[in-house]
C-alpha positions as CSV (number, residue, x, y, z in Angstrom):
1,M,-97.0,-95.8,99.0
2,I,-94.5,-93.1,98.2
3,R,-93.4,-91.4,101.5
4,V,-93.1,-87.6,101.1
5,L,-91.7,-84.9,103.3
6,V,-92.9,-81.3,102.6
7,V,-90.4,-78.5,103.5
8,D,-91.5,-74.9,103.2
9,D,-91.4,-71.9,105.6
10,D,-95.0,-71.0,104.7
11,P,-97.6,-73.1,106.5
12,L,-100.2,-72.5,103.8
13,V,-97.9,-73.8,101.1
14,R,-97.2,-76.9,103.2
15,V,-100.9,-77.5,103.7
16,G,-101.6,-77.0,100.0
17,L,-98.8,-79.4,98.8
18,S,-99.8,-82.0,101.4
19,L,-103.4,-81.9,100.2
20,V,-102.4,-82.3,96.6
21,L,-100.1,-85.2,97.3
22,S,-102.5,-87.0,99.6
23,A,-105.1,-86.9,96.9
24,S,-102.9,-88.9,94.6
25,G,-103.8,-92.3,96.1
26,D,-100.3,-93.6,96.1
27,M,-98.5,-91.0,98.2
28,E,-98.3,-90.5,102.0
29,V,-97.2,-87.1,103.4
30,V,-95.2,-88.4,106.4
31,G,-94.3,-85.0,107.8
32,E,-93.6,-81.3,107.3
33,A,-90.7,-79.0,108.1
34,G,-90.4,-75.2,108.2
35,D,-86.7,-74.9,107.4
36,G,-83.6,-76.8,106.4
37,R,-82.5,-77.9,109.8
38,Q,-86.0,-79.2,110.6
39,A,-85.9,-81.0,107.3
40,L,-82.7,-82.8,108.2
41,E,-84.1,-83.9,111.6
42,A,-87.4,-85.0,109.9
43,V,-85.6,-87.1,107.3
44,S,-83.6,-88.9,110.0
45,R,-86.7,-89.6,112.0
46,L,-89.3,-90.3,109.2
47,A,-87.2,-91.8,106.4
48,P,-89.2,-90.4,103.4
49,D,-88.6,-91.5,99.8
50,V,-89.0,-88.0,98.4
51,V,-88.5,-84.5,99.9
52,L,-90.2,-81.5,98.3
53,M,-87.8,-78.7,99.3
54,D,-88.3,-74.9,99.2
55,I,-85.2,-72.8,98.4
56,R,-85.5,-69.6,100.4
57,M,-86.1,-70.3,104.1
58,S,-84.7,-68.7,107.3
59,G,-81.8,-70.4,109.0
60,M,-80.6,-73.2,106.7
61,D,-81.9,-72.7,103.2
62,G,-83.2,-75.5,101.0
63,L,-80.1,-75.7,98.8
64,S,-77.8,-76.2,101.8
65,A,-80.2,-78.7,103.3
66,T,-80.3,-80.6,99.9
67,E,-76.5,-80.7,99.9
68,A,-76.5,-82.1,103.5
69,L,-79.2,-84.7,102.7
70,R,-77.5,-86.0,99.6
71,A,-74.2,-86.2,101.4
72,S,-75.8,-88.3,104.2
73,D,-78.1,-90.5,102.2
74,A,-77.9,-90.9,98.4
75,H,-81.2,-92.8,98.4
76,I,-83.4,-89.8,99.1
77,A,-84.8,-88.0,96.1
78,V,-85.1,-84.2,96.5
79,V,-87.3,-82.0,94.3
80,V,-86.7,-78.3,94.8
81,I,-89.9,-76.3,94.5
82,T,-89.7,-72.5,94.5
83,T,-91.0,-69.3,93.0
84,F,-87.6,-68.4,91.7
85,D,-86.9,-69.6,88.1
86,T,-83.3,-68.7,87.5
87,D,-80.4,-70.6,86.0
88,E,-78.3,-70.1,89.1
89,H,-80.9,-71.5,91.4
90,I,-81.6,-74.5,89.1
91,L,-77.9,-75.2,88.6
92,R,-77.0,-75.0,92.3
93,A,-79.9,-77.3,93.2
94,L,-78.8,-79.9,90.6
95,R,-75.2,-79.7,91.6
96,A,-76.4,-80.2,95.2
97,G,-77.9,-83.5,94.1
98,A,-81.6,-82.5,93.6
99,S,-83.5,-84.8,91.2
100,G,-85.8,-82.1,89.9
101,F,-86.9,-78.5,90.0
102,L,-90.5,-77.3,90.0
103,L,-92.1,-73.9,90.3
104,K,-94.8,-73.4,92.9
105,D,-97.4,-72.5,90.3
106,T,-96.9,-76.0,88.7
107,P,-100.3,-77.7,88.2
108,P,-101.1,-80.3,90.8
109,L,-101.1,-83.2,88.4
110,E,-97.6,-82.3,87.3
111,I,-96.4,-82.1,90.9
112,I,-97.8,-85.6,91.5
113,D,-96.2,-86.9,88.3
114,S,-92.9,-85.4,89.3
115,V,-92.8,-87.0,92.7
116,R,-93.7,-90.4,91.1
117,R,-90.8,-90.0,88.6
118,V,-88.1,-89.1,91.1
119,A,-89.3,-91.8,93.4
120,V,-88.2,-94.4,90.8
121,G,-84.9,-92.7,90.1
122,E,-85.7,-90.3,87.2
123,S,-85.0,-86.6,87.0
124,M,-87.8,-84.1,86.7
125,L,-86.6,-81.7,84.1
126,S,-88.0,-81.1,80.6
127,P,-85.7,-81.2,77.6
128,T,-86.2,-77.4,77.2
129,V,-84.9,-76.8,80.7
130,I,-82.0,-79.2,80.2
131,K,-81.0,-77.3,77.0
132,R,-81.1,-74.0,78.9
133,L,-78.9,-75.3,81.7
134,I,-76.4,-76.7,79.3
135,D,-76.3,-73.4,77.4
136,H,-75.7,-71.6,80.7
137,V,-72.9,-73.9,81.7
138,V,-71.2,-73.7,78.3
139,R,-71.5,-69.9,78.2
140,A,-69.8,-69.7,81.6
141,D,-67.0,-72.0,80.4
142,V,-66.5,-69.9,77.3
143,D,-66.4,-66.7,79.4
144,T,-63.8,-68.2,81.8
145,G,-61.7,-69.8,79.0
146,R,-62.4,-73.3,80.3
147,I,-64.3,-74.7,77.3
148,N,-61.4,-76.7,75.9
149,D,-60.7,-78.2,79.4
150,R,-64.3,-79.1,79.8
151,T,-64.5,-80.8,76.4
152,A,-61.4,-82.9,77.1
153,Y,-62.8,-83.9,80.5
154,A,-66.2,-84.8,79.1
155,R,-64.7,-86.9,76.3
156,A,-62.5,-88.7,78.7
157,A,-65.4,-89.4,81.0
158,L,-67.7,-90.7,78.3
159,A,-64.8,-93.0,77.1
160,R,-65.4,-95.0,80.2
161,L,-68.8,-96.2,78.8
162,N,-69.3,-99.1,76.5
163,E,-71.3,-98.7,73.2
164,R,-74.7,-99.5,74.7
165,E,-74.1,-97.3,77.7
166,R,-73.1,-94.4,75.4
167,E,-76.4,-94.8,73.5
168,V,-78.3,-94.6,76.8
169,A,-76.2,-91.6,77.9
170,E,-77.0,-89.8,74.6
171,A,-80.7,-90.4,75.2
172,I,-80.4,-89.0,78.7
173,G,-78.7,-86.0,77.1
174,A,-81.7,-85.5,74.9
175,G,-83.9,-85.4,78.0
176,R,-85.6,-88.8,77.4
177,S,-87.4,-90.5,80.2
178,N,-86.7,-94.1,81.1
179,A,-89.9,-95.1,79.3
180,E,-88.9,-93.3,76.2
181,I,-85.4,-94.8,76.3
182,S,-87.0,-98.2,76.7
183,A,-89.1,-97.8,73.6
184,M,-86.3,-96.2,71.5
185,L,-83.6,-98.7,72.3
186,Y,-85.8,-101.8,72.7
187,M,-84.9,-102.4,76.3
188,S,-87.1,-103.3,79.3
189,L,-87.6,-100.6,81.9
190,T,-85.6,-102.7,84.4
191,T,-82.7,-102.8,81.9
192,V,-82.8,-99.1,81.3
193,K,-82.7,-98.4,85.0
194,A,-79.7,-100.7,85.4
195,Y,-77.9,-98.9,82.6
196,V,-78.7,-95.5,84.1
197,S,-77.4,-96.5,87.5
198,R,-74.1,-97.8,85.9
199,I,-73.7,-94.6,83.8
200,L,-74.2,-92.4,86.9
201,A,-71.6,-94.4,88.7
202,K,-69.1,-94.6,85.9
203,L,-69.4,-90.8,85.2
204,E,-69.4,-89.9,88.9
205,C,-72.6,-87.9,88.4
206,T,-75.4,-87.5,90.9
207,N,-78.2,-86.8,88.5
208,R,-79.2,-87.1,84.8
209,V,-78.7,-83.5,84.0
210,Q,-75.0,-83.8,84.9
211,V,-74.8,-86.6,82.3
212,A,-76.6,-84.4,79.8
213,I,-74.0,-81.7,80.3
214,L,-71.1,-84.1,79.8
215,V,-72.7,-85.4,76.6
216,Y,-73.2,-81.9,75.3
217,E,-69.7,-80.7,76.2
218,A,-68.0,-83.8,74.7
219,R,-69.2,-82.6,71.3
220,G,-66.9,-79.6,71.6
């Protein structure tokens, strides 16, 4: 069973998400929290595998809580779920170490699929969203005159990878799932997961989107 903690300041939203996840058959909602500080306490006490985290809450918001959680325990997957679909929110969530980003009007089956994916170490972002984020980061670098520095840094980072790791990194940059990478590069899923873990460590990235940004920026 995948152990899930639901964090939202709206009790009705918490109940709705809990009902959706509990109906999956392979998930257990081990607790709920109404703000970021409650979330930190609940994680310490309940040890969930995945946290569904709202962004805007009184006291400690979801992004600050995500930063604190990831700093204290890298094994917890956080999916930010919110009504606000902006590049700034998505980028800050991913930089904080979130594994995915969902809107609250996401269909129930997609929410369940997202939790399953992050529970096994994948990110929950579509290729379309990844491209949008990359474009946003690159535009910001151009505006601030940092584009050449970023390209040089990205190329130096990717130079740490061997040829096979670079192929997997390129696939991650294209938004491929582990299953898609497995089929495309003729690897077992276990091997793909091992490669992804090594790539994240070598590139000092906390999630796959950060790898995608490096791959994109290395092209200049």
